N, C-alpha and C positions, 0 to 999 in steps of 0.2 A: 336427857336421864337411862342411865345403863340400866339393865335389867338384873335387881338386887339376886336374883337366883341364879346368874351367871359368873363366872369366873373367866378371866381373859384366856384361858387354854382350853376353854371349851371349841367344839369344831364349826360351831356358828354362835355367831352373838346379836344380841338385839339392845337398841338404843333407842328413845321415844325422847322427842323432843317436839313438845307441841302438837300437833295434827300430824307431823309426818315422823313415820316410823322407819328405822333400818335397820336390817338384818345383814349380818357381814358373816361370807363362808369363811372360815377363820381355820383351812388345813394350806398353809402357804407352802409347807416342805411337800406337799403332794397335788402344789396346785390346784388345790381345793377340789379335789375328787371326791364323787359321792362314795362312800362307804356305810356300813350300819350306823357307826356312830352320829355324823352328821346328817342322815337320813331321818334318825329320830329326832333329835334335836332341831333340824326345820320342822319337822310335825307339831313338836310342841311348842316353837316360836310363831309357827305361823297360826295356830289355834288362839295363842295368847292376844295376837295382832287383831285377828275376826272379831275378838270379844270384847276391845277396848273401844268403848264409844267415842273417844275422843280423836282416834287417829283417823283420818280423811284418806292418807298415802301411804305405801309401803315402799321404801326402796330397796332392792337387793343388790349386792356389791361384793366384789372377790377383795379377801387381804393377799397382798403380794405380786405377784409378776403377770397374774393370770386372773378372771374372772372365775372358771372353773373348765376342769380337763376332760368333766365327764366321770363317767362311772368308774369306782377304783379297779383297775385290772389286777391288781398285788391281790386284792381280795378274790376278785372272780376268777383269776388264775389259779389259784391255790384253790378255790373250789371244784375247778374243770379236774384237775387234780386230784384230789380227792374223792370225785363222783359224786360231788354234793351241789351241784349249780340249782336245782330245782329249789331246796330249802333257803340257800343261801341268797340267791338271789329273787327269792319269793318274799322273803322276809327284810330284806332291805327294799324293794320295789314297794312293798306293802305299807312302809312307812312313807318313802318318799314320793309314793302317789298321791298318800292323805294329805301331804304339805301340797302338792302341785292343784290338787281339787280345791283346796283350801285357797289358795291363789285367786284361779277362777271364781269362784264363789264367792269370796269376800264381798261385802257390800263398800270395798274403796279401791281407788285405784292401785295398781302394783307396776312401777318403776324399775326396770332392770338396767343397772348402770355398769357395763362392760367395758374393761381394757384386758389389753393381752389377747390370750387364748378362750375363745368360747367352743367347747369341742362335745361331739357327742351329747349326752343328757346337759352337759352345760350349753351347749348352742340350743338344745331344747329348752332349756330355763332364762334362757335371755328372750325368747320368743313366745313363751307361753303366759308372758307377763302382758298386762294390758300395753303397756308402751315400754319401747327401749332406745338410751340414749349410748353412744359407743364412742370410743376414740376415735381418730380418722385410721390408726394403726392398728386396729383391732381387727383379729381372726379368725372368723367361723369357718369350722372344721365338723363335717356331718361323721366322718369318723366310723360310722356303722357298718356298710356294706364290705368295706374293705377288710372287713376283720370277720366277715360272713356271718353279720347280724341285720337285724330290723330293730328300727326306733323304739325308743321309751322314752319315761321322763318327762311326758307329754308333748314331745317333739310333732309329733303328726298334726295336733291337736293345733298348738298353734300357730304353725306354720301352713299348714292347710287351708287352713282359717284366713290367712292372710293372703295368700301367693295363688290360692289354687292346685287343682290335682297335677295338671301337667308341669307347671313349674315345681312343687313339691318333689315330684318325681326326678326331675331333672337334679334339684339340692341334694338329694338322696342317694342319687345312683350313678350322676354322670359328671357330680362336680368332686373335686378332691378338697377342695376349700375355696370360700370367698371372702372379699375384702368389708368392710364397712361404708365404704362408698357404694358398693354392688347391692349390699341388705338397704341402704336408703334407697336405692333405686327400685328394688323388689317392694317397698315399702313396709318392711319388716324392722327398720330402724327409722326413729322419728328426727333425730339429729346427731351429724358425728362433728366431735369436735379436737382439737388438739388436746393429746394426753396430759399435760400440764392444767388444762382449764377444764378436765372430768368432775370434780369433785365439786368447784364453783356453778358449772352447767349444770349438774345434776339436781344441786339445791335449788337454783333458780327453777328450773321446770317442774320440780316436787311443789314448791309453794304457788306458783303459779295454778297448780294442780289442784292444789289444797284450800285455793279459794273459794272453789265449788262448793257450796251447799249441800252437807251428805247426803240429803235425801235426793238431791238431784245427780249426784254421782252413783247412789246403787240403782236407783231405777233406769239411768242409761245405761250403766254396763250391763245389768240383767236384760234389757230390750236389746241392745246391741249384739250379744251373746245367741240370743233365742233366735235371732230374725231369721237367719239363713237357714233355720228347721221348722219353724211356724209358719203353719197357712196363713193366707192374708188378715183373712177375720178375725183369726185367732189373735194375731199379733195387732192388731188395729185395737180390738177388744183391749190388750195389755196394756196399748199405749193408754187408751181412755183411763182404765183403772190408775195406771202410777201417774198420770198426768194431774188427775184429780184429786190423788192421795198427795201429792209434793204440793198442790194448792193450797192446802190444810196446814203447811207448816209456816212459822214465825218468818223464816227467811222468805218466802216467798209475799208472804203479806207486808214487810218491811219494802220490798222492791216493789211491788206493784203501786203501792201506797206512793214513794218518791217518782214514780214514775207518770201516776195520773196527777200528782200536784204539779209536776213539771209543765204538762200540756194544758193545763188550765190557762 
């Protein structure tokens, strides 16, 4: 089901099929670069998905030949010329970072499905999601330091959390780009597939993830992301609180009943 409020020309599109929602970056002529229009649309669509109780998995994909080329340098270049970088980039990131925050916070699993190029903030988006699947020929390009800037768009959030500080510094400051296979070896990509199989493989993985009951998804995601910065006692208390809460769901009651009746 497509979002009734969206038109095919919108910079990002939402469709919902049962427990799986898909957001498609839809600026193919600009390789899905992030400008203010797409940032605002993503913020809106992210909020819709977060509020939808039926959705368990969100897939993020790119239309056309690339996943996402990062920040729109046409917009940023014009702002630089006009001496208005602070308000222009500030407004764009206000909306785009709100979307990234929603991706990390929503009690659903978010899966990026990457083909072609993922550069700058596009690379950041690929890895700030909970899981990433990519084509074997996908390319990841940090692109920041080369033009004299530091990362944004959640790039340091997803990458540092996955590979650690030293590898992150290597990625941002010593790599011109890297392959999907390299990303897989570093733990940034869960699986690489031939380009012709990406849609089907993404669907298959999304369906597998959506089999998990919603309370289990929400509690696990929350616990995993807070683990690195939470003192042990506090984390153990959170585990206790959440496992007891999930044991009050019908999903657990049915599963445990099945298990105990089998073992009699």
